Structure formats: structure tokens, C-alpha cells
Residue frames relative to the residue before (quaternion, step in Angstrom):
aa qw qx qy qz dx dy dz
M 1.0000 0.0000 0.0000 0.0000 0.00 0.00 0.00
A 0.4346 -0.6998 0.5076 0.2528 3.55 -0.95 0.91
I 0.3218 -0.7135 0.5897 0.1989 3.56 -1.17 0.68
T 0.0149 0.8135 -0.5796 0.0450 3.58 -0.63 1.08
G 0.1696 0.7907 -0.5772 0.1129 3.55 -1.20 0.47
Q 0.5204 -0.6240 0.4936 0.3100 3.53 -1.37 -0.10
L 0.5251 -0.6357 0.4656 0.3214 3.58 -1.06 0.76
A 0.5725 0.5838 -0.3819 0.4308 3.58 1.19 -0.43
E 0.6815 0.4624 -0.2740 0.4968 3.58 1.20 -0.57
F 0.7998 0.0613 0.0136 0.5970 3.56 0.91 -0.97
S 0.3491 -0.7638 0.5084 0.1903 3.56 -0.55 1.18
L 0.6688 -0.5061 0.3652 0.4039 3.55 -1.27 0.37
P 0.6368 0.5141 -0.3534 0.4530 3.67 0.90 -0.71
E 0.6480 0.5111 -0.3189 0.4660 3.60 1.02 -0.77
L 0.6360 0.5251 -0.3220 0.4649 3.57 1.02 -0.81
F 0.6491 0.5218 -0.3135 0.4563 3.55 0.95 -0.90
Q 0.6478 0.5168 -0.3175 0.4609 3.57 0.96 -0.85
F 0.6459 0.5286 -0.3034 0.4598 3.57 0.99 -0.88
L 0.7031 0.4695 -0.2699 0.4609 3.59 0.86 -0.97
E 0.6487 0.5109 -0.3215 0.4634 3.59 1.06 -0.70
Q 0.7186 0.4480 -0.2674 0.4597 3.58 0.76 -0.99
G 0.6777 0.4538 -0.2892 0.5011 3.57 1.20 -0.47
K 0.3225 -0.7751 0.4771 0.2601 3.57 1.36 -0.05
K 0.1736 0.8346 -0.4987 0.1569 3.53 0.96 0.97
T 0.1712 -0.7418 0.6398 0.1052 3.53 -1.27 0.61
G 0.4948 0.6406 -0.4740 0.3465 3.57 -0.84 0.96
R 0.5400 -0.6143 0.4741 0.3260 3.54 -1.31 -0.34
L 0.1988 -0.7525 0.6195 0.1020 3.53 -0.95 0.99
A 0.1024 -0.7826 0.6133 0.0307 3.57 -0.65 1.15
I 0.0827 -0.8006 0.5934 0.0026 3.56 -0.79 1.07
E 0.1464 -0.8015 0.5794 0.0229 3.53 -0.63 1.21
V 0.0410 0.8169 -0.5692 0.0834 3.58 -0.50 1.20
P 0.5775 -0.5838 0.4334 0.3712 3.60 -1.17 0.52
L 0.5211 -0.6066 0.4953 0.3393 3.55 -1.19 0.53
P 0.6919 -0.4885 0.3240 0.4215 3.63 -1.19 0.39
S 0.6363 0.5392 -0.3263 0.4448 3.57 1.16 -0.57
D 0.4126 -0.7275 0.4412 0.3252 3.58 1.39 -0.07
N 0.3885 0.6991 -0.4980 0.3351 3.55 1.16 0.60
S 0.2110 -0.8415 0.4873 0.0991 3.55 0.17 1.32
S 0.6027 0.5686 -0.3635 0.4259 3.58 1.21 -0.37
N 0.7580 0.2746 -0.1677 0.5674 3.58 1.26 -0.22
P 0.0347 0.8464 -0.5293 0.0481 3.61 0.58 1.14
R 0.3598 -0.6996 0.5713 0.2341 3.52 -1.35 0.22
T 0.2412 -0.7907 0.5512 0.1133 3.56 -0.99 0.85
F 0.1454 -0.7620 0.6279 0.0631 3.54 -1.01 0.95
Y 0.2117 -0.7854 0.5738 0.0960 3.54 -1.09 0.76
I 0.0264 -0.7767 0.6292 -0.0153 3.57 -0.96 0.95
W 0.1886 -0.8067 0.5542 0.0800 3.58 -0.74 1.08
F 0.1641 -0.7870 0.5928 0.0471 3.53 -1.03 0.94
R 0.0371 -0.7589 0.6487 0.0435 3.53 -1.19 0.65
Q 0.8345 -0.0996 0.0067 0.5420 3.56 -0.59 1.20
G 0.7487 -0.4304 0.2105 0.4581 3.54 0.94 0.95
R 0.6605 0.4739 -0.3138 0.4906 3.60 1.25 0.07
I 0.4554 -0.6686 0.5143 0.2847 3.56 -1.10 0.71
V 0.1129 -0.8234 0.5554 0.0283 3.58 -0.76 1.06
A 0.8057 -0.0333 0.0270 0.5907 3.61 1.19 -0.34
A 0.0347 -0.7716 0.6343 0.0336 3.55 -1.30 0.38
S 0.0763 0.8016 -0.5881 0.0761 3.56 -1.07 0.70
S 0.3222 -0.7166 0.5806 0.2136 3.53 -1.24 0.51
R 0.6157 0.5258 -0.3385 0.4795 3.57 1.31 0.18
S 0.3258 -0.7516 0.5432 0.1842 3.54 -1.13 0.66
D 0.6052 0.5889 -0.3499 0.4055 3.60 1.28 -0.07
G 0.5286 -0.6706 0.3925 0.3418 3.58 1.26 0.03
N 0.6135 0.5795 -0.3393 0.4156 3.58 1.25 0.16
G 0.3161 0.7928 -0.4795 0.2041 3.58 1.22 0.25
L 0.6944 0.4570 -0.2737 0.4838 3.59 0.84 -0.98
L 0.6198 0.5547 -0.3312 0.4455 3.56 1.03 -0.79
V 0.6571 0.5052 -0.3013 0.4714 3.57 0.96 -0.87
L 0.6304 0.5373 -0.3325 0.4509 3.60 0.99 -0.81
M 0.6804 0.4824 -0.2892 0.4698 3.58 0.90 -0.91
H 0.6455 0.5291 -0.3162 0.4510 3.56 1.00 -0.84
R 0.6519 0.5232 -0.3156 0.4490 3.60 0.96 -0.85
R 0.7082 0.4406 -0.2537 0.4899 3.58 1.08 -0.70
G 0.4447 -0.7132 0.4407 0.3152 3.57 1.26 -0.08
W 0.4320 0.7329 -0.4235 0.3112 3.56 1.16 0.63
L 0.6037 0.5606 -0.3686 0.4306 3.59 1.20 0.25
K 0.1876 0.8073 -0.5343 0.1663 3.56 1.04 0.75
G 0.7952 0.2574 -0.2151 0.5052 3.53 -0.86 0.99
V 0.7355 0.2836 -0.1981 0.5826 3.56 1.29 -0.11
S 0.3147 -0.7708 0.5250 0.1767 3.58 -0.60 1.11
L 0.6219 -0.5394 0.4113 0.3913 3.55 -1.24 0.49
A 0.6291 0.5489 -0.3308 0.4399 3.55 1.02 -0.83
E 0.6540 0.5181 -0.3095 0.4562 3.57 1.02 -0.83
V 0.6512 0.5134 -0.3140 0.4624 3.55 0.98 -0.89
K 0.6654 0.5049 -0.3029 0.4589 3.57 0.90 -0.92
Q 0.6336 0.5608 -0.3288 0.4195 3.55 1.08 -0.74
F 0.7738 0.3306 -0.2045 0.5002 3.60 0.88 -0.84
N 0.3912 0.7359 -0.4701 0.2904 3.60 1.28 -0.01
N 0.7142 0.4736 -0.2573 0.4465 3.56 0.91 -0.92
S 0.7413 0.3790 -0.2231 0.5069 3.60 1.21 -0.34
L 0.3103 0.7741 -0.4971 0.2397 3.58 1.22 0.39
M 0.2164 -0.7655 0.5939 0.1202 3.55 -1.08 0.79
V 0.7413 0.2322 -0.1443 0.6130 3.57 1.34 -0.29
P 0.6745 -0.4659 0.3510 0.4526 3.63 -1.19 0.26
L 0.6118 -0.5861 0.3911 0.3595 3.57 -1.05 0.79
G 0.6477 0.5305 -0.3237 0.4407 3.58 0.93 -0.86
V 0.6480 0.5116 -0.3100 0.4715 3.58 1.01 -0.84
Y 0.6384 0.5371 -0.3205 0.4486 3.57 0.97 -0.87
L 0.7000 0.4614 -0.2715 0.4727 3.57 0.88 -0.94
K 0.5988 0.5362 -0.3589 0.4745 3.58 1.17 -0.50
I 0.6353 0.5268 -0.3223 0.4637 3.59 0.99 -0.84
R 0.7053 0.4404 -0.2511 0.4956 3.57 1.07 -0.76
D 0.4509 -0.7151 0.4226 0.3267 3.59 1.33 0.12
V 0.3797 0.7031 -0.5040 0.3279 3.56 1.12 0.67
L 0.7925 0.1716 -0.0742 0.5805 3.59 1.07 -0.78
E 0.3664 -0.6988 0.5739 0.2194 3.54 -1.22 0.67
P 0.6671 -0.5094 0.3545 0.4122 3.62 -1.18 0.46
Q 0.6526 0.5177 -0.3230 0.4492 3.60 0.97 -0.80
Q 0.6230 0.5354 -0.3363 0.4606 3.58 1.08 -0.69
L 0.6287 0.5295 -0.3333 0.4619 3.58 1.04 -0.72
K 0.6367 0.5228 -0.3238 0.4652 3.58 1.04 -0.77
V 0.6449 0.5136 -0.3130 0.4714 3.58 1.01 -0.84
L 0.6498 0.5159 -0.3125 0.4626 3.57 0.96 -0.87
F 0.6643 0.5052 -0.3078 0.4569 3.57 0.91 -0.89
Y 0.6401 0.5189 -0.3238 0.4650 3.58 0.97 -0.84
T 0.6671 0.4954 -0.2980 0.4698 3.58 0.92 -0.92
Q 0.6809 0.5130 -0.2731 0.4455 3.54 0.93 -0.99
V 0.7832 0.3513 -0.1644 0.4861 3.57 0.85 -0.99
M 0.7558 0.4265 -0.2459 0.4317 3.58 0.46 -1.20
R 0.6990 0.4841 -0.2973 0.4342 3.60 0.73 -0.98
Q 0.6986 0.4634 -0.2814 0.4670 3.57 0.94 -0.84
I 0.6827 0.4909 -0.2953 0.4536 3.56 0.93 -0.86
C 0.5786 0.5995 -0.3773 0.4044 3.60 1.03 -0.74
A 0.6622 0.5192 -0.3065 0.4449 3.58 0.95 -0.88
L 0.6310 0.5641 -0.3346 0.4144 3.60 1.09 -0.66
F 0.5991 0.5957 -0.3592 0.3965 3.60 1.13 -0.57
E 0.6317 0.5450 -0.3337 0.4388 3.59 1.22 -0.32
H 0.6186 0.5607 -0.3391 0.4336 3.59 1.27 -0.11
S 0.1955 -0.7812 0.5855 0.0934 3.55 -0.83 1.05
S 0.7349 0.3149 -0.2065 0.5641 3.57 1.25 -0.32
G 0.4322 0.6516 -0.5312 0.3262 3.52 -1.18 0.62
R 0.3120 -0.7449 0.5549 0.1996 3.54 -1.26 0.07
F 0.2068 -0.7823 0.5768 0.1121 3.54 -1.19 0.50
E 0.0622 -0.7627 0.6414 0.0553 3.51 -1.31 0.42
F 0.1164 -0.7719 0.6211 0.0697 3.57 -0.86 0.97
E 0.0943 -0.8022 0.5896 0.0018 3.54 -0.66 1.18
S 0.2899 -0.8064 0.4948 0.1443 3.57 -0.36 1.26
K 0.6886 0.4825 -0.2840 0.4608 3.59 1.18 -0.41
A 0.4227 0.7099 -0.4666 0.3157 3.59 1.26 0.08
E 0.4730 -0.6808 0.4848 0.2789 3.58 -1.00 0.82
M 0.5058 -0.6209 0.5022 0.3262 3.56 -1.20 0.57
P 0.3210 -0.7680 0.5232 0.1826 3.64 -0.71 1.03
L 0.2485 -0.8118 0.5084 0.1439 3.60 0.11 1.24
Q 0.6516 0.5319 -0.3183 0.4374 3.58 1.08 -0.69
E 0.6891 0.4344 -0.2780 0.5091 3.60 1.27 -0.24
M 0.6390 0.5699 -0.3069 0.4156 3.58 1.27 -0.14
T 0.3391 -0.7429 0.5480 0.1809 3.55 -1.01 0.89
G 0.5237 -0.5947 0.4365 0.4260 3.56 1.19 -0.53
Q 0.5824 0.5513 -0.3607 0.4762 3.55 1.37 -0.11
M 0.0438 -0.7855 0.6147 0.0563 3.58 -1.25 0.32
M 0.1013 -0.7984 0.5932 0.0213 3.56 -1.22 0.49
L 0.5073 -0.6311 0.4882 0.3256 3.55 -1.09 0.70
P 0.5456 -0.6289 0.4397 0.3368 3.62 -0.93 0.81
T 0.6325 0.5327 -0.3455 0.4437 3.60 1.02 -0.72
E 0.6234 0.5220 -0.3373 0.4745 3.60 1.10 -0.63
V 0.6362 0.5083 -0.3196 0.4844 3.56 1.05 -0.78
T 0.6384 0.5349 -0.3156 0.4547 3.57 0.96 -0.90
L 0.6666 0.5086 -0.2993 0.4555 3.57 0.86 -0.98
G 0.6840 0.4842 -0.2853 0.4650 3.58 0.90 -0.91
A 0.6662 0.5126 -0.3011 0.4503 3.57 0.97 -0.87
L 0.6921 0.4785 -0.2824 0.4607 3.58 0.92 -0.88
R 0.5804 0.5827 -0.3791 0.4242 3.60 1.14 -0.46
V 0.7716 0.3343 -0.1767 0.5115 3.58 1.03 -0.75
L 0.4240 0.7198 -0.4579 0.3042 3.59 1.27 -0.01
K 0.2734 -0.7854 0.5398 0.1306 3.57 -0.79 1.04
N 0.7808 0.2642 -0.1264 0.5519 3.56 0.92 -0.92
W 0.1331 -0.8315 0.5388 0.0227 3.58 -0.39 1.29
T 0.3221 0.7891 -0.4797 0.2086 3.59 1.26 0.11
A 0.6700 0.5283 -0.3040 0.4238 3.58 0.90 -0.92
L 0.7554 0.3817 -0.1950 0.4956 3.59 1.14 -0.60
D 0.3813 0.7769 -0.4523 0.2156 3.57 1.27 -0.12
E 0.6936 0.4812 -0.2875 0.4525 3.61 0.90 -0.88
K 0.6607 0.5048 -0.3030 0.4657 3.59 1.21 -0.42
M 0.5911 0.6213 -0.3544 0.3728 3.58 1.21 -0.43
P 0.5748 -0.6189 0.4091 0.3452 3.61 -1.12 0.59
E 0.5345 -0.6005 0.4859 0.3428 3.56 -1.24 0.47
I 0.5347 -0.6455 0.4331 0.3314 3.58 -1.05 0.70
S 0.6221 0.5313 -0.3421 0.4623 3.59 1.26 -0.27
S 0.5862 0.5763 -0.3644 0.4376 3.58 1.29 -0.22
S 0.3023 -0.7186 0.5875 0.2170 3.53 -1.31 0.24
L 0.4350 -0.6833 0.5244 0.2624 3.55 -1.33 0.08
E 0.0817 -0.7837 0.6146 0.0389 3.53 -1.08 0.78
S 0.4995 -0.6853 0.4487 0.2821 3.56 -0.84 1.01
L 0.2466 -0.7639 0.5810 0.1346 3.55 -1.14 0.74
I 0.7065 0.4201 -0.2543 0.5096 3.57 1.26 0.00
E 0.4086 -0.6685 0.5579 0.2737 3.53 -1.32 0.28
G 0.7888 0.2461 -0.1974 0.5275 3.57 -0.75 0.97
Q 0.7344 -0.4127 0.3177 0.4352 3.55 -1.25 -0.53
P 0.6020 -0.5689 0.4166 0.3747 3.61 -1.17 0.54
H 0.4184 -0.7040 0.5163 0.2503 3.57 -1.08 0.73
L 0.6166 0.5361 -0.3383 0.4668 3.57 1.27 -0.33
R 0.4859 -0.6509 0.4959 0.3070 3.56 -1.18 0.56
L 0.1208 -0.8091 0.5744 0.0294 3.55 -0.42 1.25
N 0.4236 -0.6728 0.5304 0.2941 3.56 -1.16 0.57
R 0.7773 -0.3911 0.2228 0.4395 3.57 -1.31 0.12
T 0.7246 0.4326 -0.2629 0.4676 3.60 0.75 -0.99
E 0.6021 0.5393 -0.3586 0.4670 3.58 1.13 -0.55
W 0.6406 0.5083 -0.3208 0.4779 3.59 1.02 -0.76
Q 0.6452 0.5242 -0.3241 0.4514 3.56 0.96 -0.87
T 0.6622 0.4879 -0.2970 0.4850 3.57 0.99 -0.85
W 0.6125 0.5754 -0.3366 0.4248 3.57 1.03 -0.82
E 0.6093 0.5806 -0.3460 0.4146 3.58 1.08 -0.71
F 0.7089 0.4363 -0.2529 0.4930 3.60 1.23 -0.38
T 0.4536 0.6969 -0.4513 0.3239 3.61 1.20 0.34
N 0.3993 0.7021 -0.4925 0.3241 3.56 0.75 1.10
G 0.5473 -0.6771 0.3635 0.3315 3.59 1.28 0.24
T 0.6301 0.5788 -0.3292 0.3995 3.60 1.20 0.18
M 0.7618 0.3134 -0.1864 0.5354 3.60 1.18 -0.31
S 0.4591 -0.6929 0.4834 0.2747 3.59 -0.88 0.94
I 0.6445 -0.5183 0.3967 0.3982 3.55 -1.26 0.43
K 0.6195 0.5450 -0.3353 0.4546 3.57 1.05 -0.77
N 0.6946 0.4660 -0.2729 0.4752 3.58 0.93 -0.88
I 0.5864 0.5557 -0.3667 0.4614 3.57 1.14 -0.60
A 0.6416 0.5269 -0.3133 0.4610 3.56 0.99 -0.89
E 0.6565 0.5015 -0.3058 0.4733 3.56 0.98 -0.85
Q 0.6439 0.5309 -0.3150 0.4519 3.56 1.01 -0.84
L 0.7448 0.3887 -0.2071 0.5013 3.58 0.98 -0.88
R 0.3473 -0.7635 0.4688 0.2768 3.56 1.36 -0.15
L 0.4843 0.6134 -0.4483 0.4338 3.50 0.94 1.05
P 0.6383 -0.5285 0.3800 0.4110 3.63 -1.17 0.48
T 0.5622 -0.6269 0.4242 0.3332 3.57 -0.97 0.85
E 0.6551 0.5241 -0.3196 0.4406 3.58 0.95 -0.85
E 0.6197 0.5392 -0.3438 0.4550 3.59 1.06 -0.68
I 0.6738 0.4713 -0.2932 0.4878 3.59 0.95 -0.85
R 0.6017 0.5505 -0.3519 0.4594 3.58 1.09 -0.67
Q 0.6587 0.4976 -0.3015 0.4771 3.58 0.99 -0.82
I 0.6394 0.5099 -0.3215 0.4773 3.57 1.01 -0.80
A 0.6264 0.5373 -0.3297 0.4584 3.58 1.00 -0.83
F 0.6363 0.5228 -0.3203 0.4683 3.56 0.99 -0.84
R 0.6394 0.5278 -0.3290 0.4521 3.58 0.96 -0.83
L 0.6656 0.5015 -0.3031 0.4621 3.58 0.92 -0.89
I 0.6462 0.5295 -0.3108 0.4532 3.57 1.10 -0.73
V 0.7470 0.4383 -0.2441 0.4361 3.59 0.72 -1.06
V 0.6753 0.4325 -0.3195 0.5048 3.60 1.20 -0.18
G 0.5904 -0.6551 0.3281 0.3385 3.55 1.28 0.36
L 0.4888 0.6746 -0.4308 0.3471 3.59 1.19 0.40
A 0.8092 0.0756 -0.0065 0.5826 3.58 1.11 -0.63
E 0.2243 -0.7442 0.6050 0.1730 3.53 -1.33 0.16
E 0.4948 -0.6431 0.5012 0.3007 3.54 -1.24 0.54
V 0.0574 0.7852 -0.6137 0.0597 3.58 -0.87 0.97
P 0.5841 -0.5503 0.4366 0.4066 3.61 -1.16 0.44
A 0.5348 -0.6589 0.4203 0.3211 3.59 -0.81 0.96
M 0.6637 0.5118 -0.3112 0.4480 3.60 0.93 -0.88
A 0.6419 0.5273 -0.3262 0.4511 3.58 0.99 -0.85
G 0.6447 0.5156 -0.3203 0.4646 3.55 1.03 -0.80
A 0.6515 0.5224 -0.3170 0.4496 3.57 0.99 -0.85
L 0.6566 0.5075 -0.3132 0.4618 3.59 0.96 -0.87
S 0.6335 0.5456 -0.3263 0.4411 3.54 1.03 -0.84
S 0.6754 0.5058 -0.2956 0.4480 3.56 1.01 -0.83
R 0.6814 0.4675 -0.2902 0.4826 3.62 1.24 -0.34
G 0.3959 0.7560 -0.4487 0.2654 3.57 1.31 0.21
D 0.7693 -0.3814 0.2607 0.4412 3.53 -1.25 -0.42
G 0.6420 -0.5588 0.3202 0.4160 3.56 1.24 0.29
A 0.4689 0.6693 -0.4587 0.3489 3.58 1.24 -0.04
T 0.2102 -0.7704 0.5908 0.1150 3.54 -1.04 0.74
S 0.3190 -0.7381 0.5635 0.1895 3.52 -1.12 0.65
G 0.4846 -0.6697 0.4803 0.2934 3.54 -1.08 0.68
T 0.6503 -0.4962 0.3927 0.4203 3.52 -1.30 0.16
P 0.4500 -0.7027 0.4716 0.2853 3.63 -0.76 0.96
D 0.5636 -0.6082 0.4377 0.3477 3.54 -1.12 0.66
V 0.7827 0.1261 -0.0565 0.6068 3.56 1.06 -0.76
N 0.5028 -0.6635 0.4576 0.3124 3.58 -0.85 0.94
P 0.5389 -0.6611 0.4153 0.3163 3.64 -0.75 1.01
P 0.6479 0.5133 -0.3610 0.4318 3.66 0.81 -0.81
T 0.6656 0.5026 -0.3049 0.4597 3.56 0.99 -0.85
Q 0.6242 0.5409 -0.3368 0.4521 3.58 1.03 -0.77
E 0.6572 0.4912 -0.3056 0.4832 3.56 0.96 -0.86
F 0.6371 0.5350 -0.3254 0.4495 3.54 1.01 -0.83
L 0.6508 0.5225 -0.3165 0.4510 3.56 0.96 -0.87
K 0.6453 0.5152 -0.3230 0.4625 3.58 0.97 -0.83
A 0.6628 0.5002 -0.3010 0.4689 3.55 0.97 -0.90
L 0.6490 0.5250 -0.3164 0.4507 3.55 1.03 -0.82
V 0.6393 0.5229 -0.3252 0.4606 3.58 0.96 -0.85
Q 0.6636 0.4953 -0.3047 0.4706 3.57 0.93 -0.89
Y 0.6404 0.5319 -0.3228 0.4504 3.55 1.01 -0.84
L 0.6647 0.5064 -0.3047 0.4570 3.57 0.96 -0.86
K 0.6190 0.5398 -0.3453 0.4542 3.58 1.10 -0.64
D 0.7221 0.4472 -0.2345 0.4728 3.54 1.08 -0.80
N 0.7697 0.2782 -0.1486 0.5550 3.57 1.23 -0.37
A 0.3333 -0.7496 0.5398 0.1890 3.56 -0.47 1.19
P 0.5213 -0.6574 0.4355 0.3263 3.64 -0.90 0.82
Q 0.0766 -0.7746 0.6275 0.0215 3.53 -1.07 0.85
A 0.4272 -0.7095 0.4970 0.2589 3.57 -0.87 0.90
I 0.4519 -0.6516 0.5315 0.2978 3.55 -1.13 0.69
E 0.3614 -0.7521 0.5123 0.2032 3.52 -0.75 1.04
């Protein structure tokens, strides 16, 4: 059964977290309004997952997205477009891997293609607060759109949110400045954090509000709020009332172990299940 819903209910970062932690395989189709706000003529983006990792993305439905990217960069020397299109339907491995075997592409070129294909297209989707999504687990893997590279959705989320300019679509999902952050992991983060993210991470003990963290680091409150959101949606921390965190730290000294499942994700799953019960799945046309 396909999973469908609205971005107003579940943001793209939340969807990515759900698909990664569930190690889902399939295609996520995201239908968003065009810049002209003409909702009667939306645009659809496709993102493919394998075992919870992103393996390809495209805004085309004809399967030629990766081919067009390579052609624009002039990277198909020695191989005609007609030849590529001819064997596209009989590929046994990702197109990028095939062209690497034939010495048409270098490993670094595949990384550049994957970054362009995935990061640039997905970054733009984070600015949309309206639209609908559908995850189809039975969708076939588009070998002609795949470079052979893959990336964790949380890594894509972290990178996309770092460069996001317009946060309007995510404002309602962001933590309150009066809240504090509490770590959800044991030890150090496995993700590569930048300097300000590390500085904020040092305060994930539930005792200091986001506003006070900003004052401590001498950075704008909104910047720390955005960083806090990033730490939350990639599963490193959770939002808690600052006072509750402070009281907890003054307890009898007992410590709790790392939860088997991150609380934010558990709540998200419950909300998603309820949402699916209330909304029959509809295929994206």
C-alpha cells in the first residue's frame, strides 16, 4: 500500500527521518505548486530510496534526468545519446556504474553528478510548505537515473537546511526559543557537524533554553533555533521544556540509557499511522 499525505502535516525532514529509520525501499513522489502558485499545474519530483538511503532524484518522469545532466556537462564523449538511450532499457547496473566501467566517467564525476542530481533538487523542496507526497514501496529502481552513489537522508537534510534561505515552510515545526535541547544519543554524533552545530550540541543537556544558548554563544537567536531544528530532525536531540530538563538534572543521580527508538520518530510514526487511517491513499496523477 502506498503512503500518501500532505507536506503541511508532515515536513520533508520528518519524512526523510521516517524512511531512513524504517530502512524503506521505494519511490517518494512529491507534488508541489509551481512558483506562480498555480496549484492546478503542480510539479512532481521523484526521490528513490534503497534500504533507507537515497540513491537517485529527478524532476523528470521519462527516466532521462541523469542522461541530460551528463550531456549538458559534455561528459558523454565517445558515447552517443542514441547509444545510451538504446541500452538504457537493458541496463543490469546503474547507468553511472556502467559508464565508469567503460571508462567514460571518473569516480569524481559520479560524485558531482550525484550531488547535482540529489542535493540541488532536494534543497529547493525544503522551501515548500504545501504539496502532497506519495511513497510507493513497489516502484522499480530506475537504473538509468542512478549513479551508483547513495546518501543517508539525514545527511541530505543536514546539508539542505544549512543552505536554506527561506524557513517559512518549516517555521511551525521549529522549537520554541524557551525550550531546551536534550541529547538522544550516547557519545558523539555520527554526522559531520559544523562549528556552530557542535557548539550548540554542547548544550544538549536539557538545562538551558535556546534563547540562553544564543546569548551564551553570542549568536542570533533565530540562527540557534534553526540549528536546534537541524539537530532534532536528524535524530540527535529532542525539544524539552527548559525547566523540566533542569529539574531532571537535579534528581537522585540516576541516568537513563539511550532509547531504542528516538522519541520524536516514535511520535511521528503514531501520528502518521493515525493520519493514514483518516486519509485513504490516492495515487499521484
